[in-house]
C-alpha atoms as one frame of an Amber mdcrd trajectory, in Angstrom:
protein
 -39.385  17.430  24.942 -39.709  17.058  21.169 -37.118  19.814  20.711 -34.709
  17.889  22.936 -35.279  14.669  20.989 -34.762  16.470  17.681 -31.526  18.006
  18.956 -30.357  14.574  20.127 -31.218  13.038  16.748 -29.289  15.756  14.903
 -26.342  15.325  17.274 -26.256  11.577  16.542 -26.435  12.357  12.836 -23.468
  14.763  13.171 -21.421  12.097  14.955 -22.277   9.542  12.276 -21.387  12.037
   9.555 -17.996  12.708  11.203 -17.384   8.965  11.432 -18.158   8.562   7.743
 -15.684  11.295   6.806 -13.026   9.766   9.075 -13.553   6.271   7.620 -13.432
   7.640   4.087 -10.128   9.339   4.874  -8.660   6.152   6.324  -9.775   4.158
   3.287  -8.098   6.726   1.024  -4.869   6.559   3.047  -4.882   2.749   3.034
  -5.434   2.505  -0.721  -2.789   5.156  -1.420  -0.163   3.423   0.737  -0.956
   0.005  -0.771  -0.775   1.396  -4.307   2.589   3.023  -3.605   4.079  -0.204
  -2.253   2.535  -2.298  -5.043   4.161  -0.081  -7.644   7.548  -0.737  -6.066
   6.768  -4.452  -5.780   6.160  -4.538  -9.536   9.457  -2.725 -10.144  11.242
  -5.139  -7.799   9.811  -8.023  -9.826  11.100  -6.474 -13.062  14.546  -6.004
 -11.472  14.459  -9.660 -10.444  13.692 -10.745 -14.018  16.562  -8.581 -15.277
  18.925 -10.087 -12.688  17.924 -13.618 -13.737  18.538 -12.795 -17.399  21.908
 -11.222 -16.641  23.012 -13.980 -14.271  23.260 -11.627 -11.289  22.630 -12.532
  -7.657  18.969 -12.792  -6.708  19.215 -13.095  -2.946  18.950  -9.387  -2.075
  16.124  -8.869  -4.565  14.167 -11.869  -3.245  14.685 -10.528   0.268  13.253
  -7.192  -0.873  16.474  -5.429   0.081  17.391  -2.266  -1.763  16.100   1.135
  -2.655  12.496   1.870  -3.514  12.474   1.654  -7.277   9.130   2.817  -8.616
   6.931   5.863  -8.636   5.129   4.896  -5.465   4.176   8.437  -4.491   2.725
   9.035  -7.954   0.527   5.978  -7.471  -0.407   7.201  -3.993  -1.551  10.526
  -5.481  -3.626   8.728  -8.095  -5.400   6.430  -5.625  -5.976   9.157  -3.056
  -7.601  11.230  -5.796  -9.834   8.319  -6.765 -10.997   8.344  -3.134 -11.688
  12.117  -3.178  -8.636  12.914  -1.070  -5.282  14.658  -1.459  -1.868  13.359
  -0.408  -0.308  15.620   2.217   2.890  13.563   2.469   4.341  10.393   0.989
   7.579   9.018   2.384   9.589   5.877   1.803   9.985   3.905   5.024  11.541
   0.729   6.308   9.674  -1.289   8.945  11.325  -4.381  10.397  13.609  -4.497
   7.354  10.764  -4.225   4.841  10.589  -1.234   2.496   7.376   0.617   1.830
   5.591   3.942   2.138   3.796   6.013   4.728   1.111   8.182   3.164  -0.904
  10.932   4.847  -4.071  12.191   3.164  -6.789  14.761   3.723 -10.305  14.290
   2.396 -11.787  16.705  -0.111 -15.209  16.053   1.402 -16.241  17.260   4.840
 -18.898  16.913   7.504 -21.008  19.727   6.059 -23.181  21.924   8.219 -23.802
  20.740  11.748 -25.754  21.830  14.785 -22.857  20.660  16.954 -20.652  23.675
  17.718 -17.251  23.475  16.011 -18.138  20.430  13.889 -19.056  22.302  10.691
 -17.230  21.496   7.458 -14.481  19.382   9.059 -12.262  17.328   6.769 -10.446
  14.198   7.918  -6.761  13.410   7.827  -5.481   9.850   7.984  -2.166   8.047
   7.693  -1.324   4.537   6.520   1.867   2.564   5.990   2.273  -0.366   3.601
   5.392  -2.485   3.125   6.626  -5.132   0.718   7.260  -8.496   2.362   9.190
 -11.244   0.605   7.471 -14.615   0.292  10.328 -16.667  -1.171  13.610 -18.281
  -0.309  16.369 -19.091  -2.768  17.733 -22.647  -3.005  21.215 -23.349  -4.342
  21.379 -24.987  -7.752  24.126 -24.652 -10.307  22.093 -24.448 -13.509  18.498
 -23.742 -12.556  17.118 -21.318 -10.004  14.913 -22.908  -7.402  12.816 -20.759
  -5.112  10.265 -21.699  -2.493   7.419 -19.237  -2.010   5.050 -19.910   0.896
   5.762 -23.637   0.627   5.393 -23.841  -3.157   8.507 -24.629  -5.194   9.314
 -22.946  -8.489  12.114 -23.851 -10.875  13.350 -21.022 -13.090  15.457 -21.611
 -16.164  17.651 -18.498 -16.569  17.624 -19.045 -20.340  13.816 -18.968 -20.426
  12.890 -15.960 -18.264  10.174 -14.870 -20.690   8.307 -18.128 -20.030   8.268
 -17.495 -16.289   4.836 -18.262 -14.862   5.101 -16.080 -11.760   3.433 -12.815
 -10.850   4.853 -10.134  -8.538   2.281 -11.188  -5.926   3.693 -14.741  -5.974
   7.059 -13.422  -4.816   6.136 -10.467  -2.601   3.122  -9.508  -0.530   2.110
  -5.931   0.150   0.573  -5.380   3.567  -0.576  -2.529   5.764   1.400  -2.215
   8.983   0.684  -0.227  12.107
């Protein structure tokens, strides 16, 4: 009877260990996908500042429309590595009109030795997708640029872009999507 209880205890431990590896892999995939999209959000913000300074149209940039601009996959690699995982694939995607990345990772850590047949040294693979969602709308004004972001109004003087008191996260959110 004690042997049976010990086996059961080790089996529960093996299941818990597998769950830990799986959760660690999903956390690595989530952080990698978010980092990739955040890098592009920052680049989109810089492009928006350039467009304001040059007097170009802002509507497409505020809507998040356009190509992915940054080194999102490089950021995904970095954050996956910080979570003891490796990127297996990193692809630019568009979901419901929002650009972002889908990242697939595999953990460098595994379940270790197990008494459960076939469960030894298993690594986890996980996938996550993050997109950039615009938060602002552009209002028409001849001299100043007025935008409304989640109900808050901002007035931008095109001649004073360096004094702009906005962060990329004020204009765009980065979210995980299913």
